[in-house]
C-alpha positions in Angstrom: 24.7 14.0 -25.8 27.8 11.9 -25.0 28.9 14.5 -22.6 25.4 14.4 -20.8 25.8 10.7 -20.3 29.4 11.1 -19.2 28.3 13.7 -16.7 25.6 11.6 -15.2 28.1 8.7 -14.8 30.7 11.0 -13.1 27.9 12.7 -11.0 26.8 9.3 -9.8 30.3 8.0 -9.5 31.1 10.9 -7.0 28.5 9.4 -4.6 30.2 5.9 -4.4 33.4 5.0 -2.5 34.9 2.9 -5.4 33.6 1.9 -8.8 35.4 -1.1 -10.3 35.8 -2.0 -13.9 33.2 -4.2 -15.7 33.8 -7.9 -15.2 35.8 -10.1 -17.6 33.9 -11.7 -20.4 32.6 -15.4 -19.8 33.7 -18.1 -22.1 31.9 -18.6 -25.4 29.8 -21.6 -24.5 28.4 -19.6 -21.5 27.6 -16.7 -23.8 25.9 -19.1 -26.4 23.8 -20.6 -23.6 22.7 -17.1 -22.5 21.8 -16.2 -26.1 19.6 -19.2 -26.4 17.8 -18.4 -23.1 17.2 -14.7 -24.4 15.8 -16.2 -27.5 13.5 -18.4 -25.7 12.2 -15.4 -23.9 12.0 -12.9 -26.8 11.3 -15.4 -29.7 13.5 -13.2 -32.0 17.0 -12.1 -32.5 16.7 -9.1 -30.2 19.7 -6.8 -29.5 20.9 -6.6 -25.9 23.7 -5.7 -23.6 24.7 -8.2 -20.9 27.1 -8.9 -18.1 27.8 -12.0 -16.0 28.2 -11.9 -12.2 27.7 -14.3 -9.4 24.7 -12.5 -7.8 23.8 -15.3 -5.4 27.3 -16.6 -4.4 26.7 -20.1 -5.7 29.8 -20.2 -8.0 27.8 -19.9 -11.2 27.8 -16.8 -13.3 24.4 -15.2 -13.4 23.5 -12.9 -16.1 22.1 -9.3 -16.2 20.6 -8.5 -19.6 19.3 -5.3 -20.8 17.2 -5.8 -23.9 17.3 -3.1 -26.6 15.0 -2.1 -29.6 11.5 -0.7 -30.0 9.9 -4.0 -28.7 11.7 -3.6 -25.4 12.3 0.0 -24.8 10.0 2.9 -24.4 10.4 6.6 -23.0 11.0 5.2 -19.5 13.8 2.9 -20.3 14.1 -0.8 -21.5 13.4 -4.3 -20.1 16.1 -5.9 -17.7 16.2 -9.6 -17.4 18.1 -11.4 -14.6 19.1 -15.1 -15.3 20.3 -17.5 -12.6 23.3 -19.4 -13.8 22.8 -23.2 -13.5 25.7 -25.9 -13.1 25.0 -27.2 -16.6 25.8 -23.9 -18.3 22.2 -23.2 -18.7 20.3 -20.1 -17.5 16.9 -19.8 -15.6 15.0 -16.5 -16.0 14.2 -15.3 -12.5 13.3 -11.7 -13.1 11.9 -9.1 -15.5 12.2 -5.5 -14.6 10.8 -2.7 -16.7 11.8 0.9 -17.4 15.5 0.4 -16.8 18.4 2.4 -18.2 22.2 2.0 -17.8 24.5 2.3 -16.1 23.7 -0.7 -14.2 25.9 -1.7 -11.1 26.1 -4.7 -8.7 26.3 -3.6 -5.0 28.2 -5.4 -2.2 24.9 -5.3 -0.2 22.8 -8.3 -0.4 19.1 -9.1 0.2 17.9 -12.6 0.9 21.2 -14.1 -0.4 21.2 -12.1 -3.6 23.4 -8.9 -4.3 21.5 -5.7 -4.8 21.6 -4.1 -8.3 21.8 -0.3 -8.9 20.2 1.0 -12.1 19.0 4.3 -13.6 15.5 5.1 -13.7 14.7 7.9 -16.1 13.4 11.2 -14.5 14.1 9.4 -11.2 17.9 8.8 -10.9 19.7 5.9 -9.6 17.7 3.4 -7.5 18.6 0.1 -5.8 16.9 -3.2 -6.7 16.8 -5.4 -3.6 15.9 -9.1 -3.9 12.9 -10.0 -1.8 13.4 -13.8 -1.6 11.5 -14.4 -4.9 12.5 -11.5 -7.4 13.9 -8.1 -7.7 11.5 -5.2 -8.0 9.6 -5.1 -11.5 9.4 -1.3 -11.7 12.4 0.9 -10.6 10.3 4.0 -11.3 8.5 3.4 -8.1 11.5 3.0 -5.8 13.1 5.8 -3.8 16.3 7.4 -5.3 19.6 6.0 -3.9 21.1 8.5 -1.3 24.8 9.1 -0.7 24.5 7.3 2.5 23.3 4.2 0.8 26.0 4.1 -1.9 29.3 2.1 -1.3 31.6 0.0 -3.3 29.9 -1.2 -6.4 31.1 -2.8 -9.8 29.9 -1.7 -13.2 28.1 -4.2 -15.2 26.6 -2.4 -18.0 27.8 1.1 -19.0 25.8 3.8 -20.6 26.2 4.2 -24.3 
């Protein structure tokens, strides 16, 4: 199974110009603030995978969170949360996207001031989530598959298991 995941990553990686390494970890107080924000949403100690990246170029780390577990994952994938980082080391939930699977990348392409995300949609392939001025799409399985012409330099945020 690990070889299948690795093969999928390598296949998708071949469609991009460059894939950079995952971003460095953010300081513990920022991680704790994110953990509190996730708890406010889930109301329990849900397992999750997360990465920080300034998605809207405001100088604050935003958070990409992939919830884990039976309450948040189904046959189509898991729930993805996007939090906007605020100057006071707090996070504001701006988006919930369902049926999402890793790997999750951030693109250099932007829509309405926010960087696009590239996620895996099971039985679909890699799709691009573009911010529409209010939110990212809520269901990646309804989006077209990312083509080679659309791929470019991306940064890995959350890797496949």
